[in-house]
C-alpha positions in Angstrom: 31.1 26.4 120.2 34.3 24.6 121.0 32.4 21.5 122.1 30.4 21.4 118.8 33.6 21.9 116.7 35.4 19.1 118.7 32.4 16.8 118.2 32.3 17.5 114.5 36.0 17.1 114.1 35.9 13.8 116.0 33.0 12.6 113.8 34.9 13.5 110.6 38.1 11.7 111.8 36.1 8.6 112.9 34.4 8.4 109.5 37.6 8.7 107.6 39.4 6.2 109.9 36.6 3.6 109.5 36.6 3.8 105.7 40.4 3.6 105.4 41.9 0.6 107.2 45.2 1.4 108.8 45.2 4.6 106.7 48.0 6.3 108.7 49.9 3.2 109.9 52.5 2.7 107.1 53.4 1.5 103.7 53.5 -2.0 102.3 57.2 -2.9 102.1 57.2 -6.7 101.3 55.1 -9.6 100.1 56.6 -13.0 101.0 55.6 -16.3 99.2 56.5 -19.5 101.0 55.6 -23.1 100.9 55.0 -25.6 98.0 58.3 -26.8 96.6 60.2 -23.6 97.4 63.6 -24.1 99.1 63.4 -20.5 100.4 60.7 -17.8 100.3 60.2 -15.5 97.4 60.2 -11.9 98.4 58.5 -9.1 96.4 59.8 -5.7 97.3 59.3 -3.8 94.0 57.4 -0.6 94.9 55.1 -0.7 91.8 54.1 -4.4 92.5 53.5 -3.6 96.2 51.1 -0.8 95.2 49.4 -2.8 92.4 48.6 -5.8 94.6 47.0 -4.8 97.9 44.6 -6.7 100.2 42.6 -3.6 101.1 40.0 -3.9 98.3 36.9 -6.0 98.5 34.5 -6.8 101.4 35.0 -4.8 104.6 36.4 -1.8 102.8 34.0 1.2 103.3 31.1 -1.1 104.2 31.3 -3.2 101.0 29.8 -6.7 101.4 30.8 -9.8 99.4 27.7 -9.7 97.3 28.5 -6.1 96.2 32.3 -6.3 95.9 34.0 -5.7 92.5 37.1 -7.4 91.3 40.1 -6.6 93.5 43.8 -6.6 92.7 44.4 -10.1 94.3 40.9 -11.7 94.6 38.2 -11.6 91.9 35.5 -10.8 94.4 32.8 -10.8 91.7 33.2 -14.6 91.2 32.4 -15.1 94.9 33.3 -18.1 97.0 34.7 -21.0 95.0 33.1 -24.2 96.2 35.7 -26.5 94.6 39.1 -26.1 93.0 41.5 -28.6 91.6 43.0 -31.0 94.1 46.8 -31.6 94.5 48.0 -28.0 93.8 51.1 -26.7 95.5 50.0 -24.7 98.6 51.7 -21.3 99.3 51.4 -18.9 102.2 51.5 -15.2 101.1 52.4 -12.7 103.8 52.0 -9.0 103.6 54.3 -6.7 105.6 54.0 -3.0 106.4 56.4 -0.5 107.8 54.7 1.0 110.8 55.7 2.8 114.0 58.4 0.2 114.7 61.8 0.0 113.0 61.1 -3.4 111.3 58.3 -4.4 109.0 55.2 -5.9 110.7 53.1 -8.8 109.4 49.6 -7.4 108.7 47.9 -9.9 106.4 48.2 -13.6 105.3 46.4 -15.5 102.6 47.0 -18.9 101.1 47.5 -19.3 97.3 47.3 -22.3 95.0 48.1 -22.1 91.3 46.9 -24.4 88.6 49.4 -24.1 85.8 47.3 -26.2 83.4 44.5 -23.7 83.4 46.6 -20.6 84.4 44.3 -20.0 87.3 45.1 -19.1 90.9 43.0 -19.6 94.0 43.2 -17.6 97.2 42.1 -18.8 100.7 41.4 -16.4 103.5 42.1 -18.0 106.8 39.1 -18.7 109.0 38.4 -18.3 112.7 40.2 -20.9 114.9 42.7 -22.0 112.3 46.3 -22.7 113.4 48.6 -19.8 113.8 45.9 -17.2 114.6 46.1 -15.9 111.0 42.4 -14.9 110.9 43.1 -12.7 113.9 46.0 -11.0 112.1 43.9 -10.5 109.0 40.8 -9.1 110.8 43.1 -6.8 112.8 44.0 -5.1 109.5 40.6 -5.3 107.7 37.4 -7.1 108.9 35.8 -8.6 105.8 32.4 -9.3 107.4 30.7 -12.6 108.1 31.0 -15.5 105.6 34.2 -14.4 103.9 37.1 -15.8 106.0 37.5 -19.5 105.8 36.8 -19.7 102.1 38.6 -20.1 98.7 38.2 -17.4 96.0 39.4 -17.1 92.5 42.6 -15.0 92.1 42.5 -12.2 89.6 44.3 -13.1 86.4 46.9 -10.4 87.1 47.7 -11.9 90.5 48.0 -15.4 89.0 50.2 -14.0 86.2 52.5 -12.5 88.9 52.7 -15.4 91.4 52.6 -18.4 89.1 55.8 -17.4 87.1 57.6 -16.2 90.2 57.1 -19.5 92.0 58.0 -21.5 88.9 61.2 -19.6 88.4 62.2 -20.0 92.0 61.5 -23.8 91.8 63.5 -24.1 88.6 66.4 -22.3 90.2 66.4 -24.8 93.0 66.8 -27.6 90.4 69.9 -25.9 88.9 71.8 -25.6 92.2 74.7 -28.0 92.2 74.6 -30.7 94.8 
């Protein structure tokens, strides 16, 4: 009886853990945007924004594949892989930090973002295997997206582009106003 109950409990916990990446490991505490023409990184720490824009959705979550993913909060998964996007856009690294068992936030996910102000569209790149910095290993340690997802550009959701584009533009304008 105890063995059956333990096996059932283990099965239930395993099912829940597999469908909820890092479910008990902490809260998102910071998103950092760096690169492009920024003098210093832009940090997003507003709780509402951190809960509105998460990387958990999409392929790899609860067995969802790229072909069956719906629009996420950052990536518009329905559009699928973007074969080409405008050339010469500013390139930004977006890092997601969670508070976990350690006293300082831990880097748990990284994407690259490019924003086309002329069309008000954003593009998000998921680092692929073997790229510098081991970013794909960081990402897949948080959520494994499945084959054929990492190493590709995707269209950002309009809400993500509307958040990141103006934040970066404002930070870059502020740099121009600093007395020399």
